[in-house]
C-alpha positions as CSV (number, residue, x, y, z in Angstrom):
1,Q,-2.1,0.4,-7.6
2,V,-0.4,-1.6,-4.9
3,Q,-1.1,-1.2,-1.2
4,L,1.5,-2.5,1.2
5,T,1.1,-3.3,4.9
6,E,4.0,-4.2,7.1
7,S,3.9,-6.2,10.4
8,G,6.2,-8.0,12.7
9,G,8.1,-5.2,14.4
10,G,8.7,-5.1,18.1
11,L,11.2,-4.9,20.9
12,V,14.0,-7.4,21.1
13,Q,17.3,-7.7,22.9
14,A,20.6,-7.5,21.0
15,G,21.4,-10.8,19.4
16,G,17.8,-11.7,19.0
17,S,15.6,-12.0,15.9
18,L,12.6,-10.5,14.3
19,R,10.7,-11.5,11.1
20,L,9.0,-8.7,9.3
21,S,6.2,-9.3,6.8
22,C,4.7,-7.0,4.1
23,A,1.4,-8.0,2.6
24,A,0.5,-6.5,-0.8
25,S,-2.9,-6.0,-2.3
26,G,-3.7,-6.4,-5.9
27,R,-3.0,-9.1,-8.5
28,T,0.2,-7.6,-9.9
29,F,2.5,-8.3,-7.0
30,S,4.7,-10.5,-9.0
31,S,5.3,-7.6,-11.5
32,Y,7.2,-5.7,-8.9
33,C,10.6,-6.0,-7.3
34,M,10.4,-5.5,-3.6
35,A,12.7,-4.0,-1.1
36,W,13.0,-3.1,2.5
37,F,14.3,0.3,3.7
38,R,14.7,1.6,7.2
39,Q,14.8,5.0,8.8
40,A,16.2,5.8,12.3
41,P,15.4,9.0,14.1
42,G,17.4,11.9,12.7
43,K,18.8,9.8,9.8
44,E,18.0,9.4,6.1
45,R,16.0,6.5,4.9
46,E,18.4,3.8,3.9
47,F,18.2,0.7,1.7
48,V,18.3,-2.7,3.5
49,A,17.5,-5.4,1.0
50,A,15.8,-6.1,-2.4
51,I,14.4,-9.1,-4.2
52,S,13.5,-9.6,-7.8
53,W,10.1,-10.4,-9.3
54,S,10.4,-14.2,-8.9
55,G,12.8,-14.1,-6.0
56,G,15.7,-15.4,-8.0
57,R,17.9,-12.4,-7.2
58,T,18.5,-10.7,-3.9
59,Y,20.8,-7.8,-2.8
60,Y,21.7,-6.5,0.6
61,A,23.3,-3.5,2.2
62,D,26.7,-4.3,3.6
63,S,25.5,-3.4,7.1
64,V,23.0,-6.3,7.1
65,K,24.7,-8.9,4.8
66,G,24.9,-12.3,6.5
67,R,22.4,-11.3,9.2
68,F,19.2,-10.5,7.2
69,T,17.4,-12.5,4.6
70,I,14.7,-11.2,2.2
71,S,12.3,-13.6,0.6
72,R,8.9,-13.5,-1.0
73,N,5.9,-15.7,-1.6
74,N,4.0,-14.5,-4.8
75,A,1.1,-16.9,-4.1
76,K,0.5,-15.1,-0.8
77,N,1.5,-11.6,-2.1
78,T,3.9,-11.2,0.7
79,V,7.6,-10.3,1.2
80,Y,9.5,-11.1,4.3
81,L,12.6,-9.8,6.1
82,Q,14.2,-12.3,8.5
83,M,16.5,-10.3,10.8
84,N,19.0,-12.3,13.0
85,S,21.8,-11.2,15.2
86,L,20.2,-7.9,15.7
87,K,22.2,-4.9,17.0
88,P,21.0,-1.7,18.6
89,D,22.1,0.1,15.4
90,D,19.3,-1.8,13.6
91,T,16.7,0.1,15.5
92,A,14.5,1.9,13.0
93,V,11.2,2.1,11.3
94,Y,11.2,-0.5,8.5
95,Y,9.4,0.1,5.3
96,C,8.6,-2.2,2.4
97,A,8.5,-0.8,-1.1
98,A,7.7,-1.9,-4.6
99,A,9.4,-0.9,-7.9
100,P,8.9,-2.1,-11.5
101,N,12.6,-2.4,-12.2
102,W,15.4,-4.3,-10.6
103,G,18.7,-2.9,-9.4
104,D,18.0,0.5,-7.9
105,I,18.7,1.0,-4.2
106,H,17.6,4.6,-4.1
107,F,14.3,5.2,-2.4
108,L,13.1,7.5,-5.3
109,A,13.0,4.5,-7.6
110,Y,10.2,2.9,-5.6
111,D,6.6,3.7,-6.4
112,Y,4.7,2.2,-3.5
113,W,5.4,2.2,0.2
114,G,3.9,0.8,3.3
115,Q,3.3,2.7,6.5
116,G,6.3,1.2,8.3
117,T,6.8,-1.0,11.3
118,Q,9.0,-0.2,14.3
119,A,11.8,-2.5,15.3
120,T,13.7,-1.7,18.5
121,V,16.8,-3.5,19.6
122,S,17.9,-3.0,23.2
123,S,21.5,-3.4,24.3
């Protein structure tokens, strides 16, 4: 079992930055690939970014590439999402998720989810 808790959301103006954190419980954090997804009102949950077990590989949705950076600290059981140059279209609830395998961007591949944190970007 892995329990995930996100934090760091908030309200920011367009062009600003936010840093999301996701703290994981348990001693098996490094056994999981981690990802961030987001869901805006009336829209499906969409993949944002993923990072491999040791952090050596990352993958981003085209919509955030060059603006967002995913990272992890296995000693602290935490994964991060640094979001820069934010746009109003980035407004959503952001979720972190854990999966045993690398390479799948569909939300059904992820076994564990946090409760989400709201990020709102004003124009």
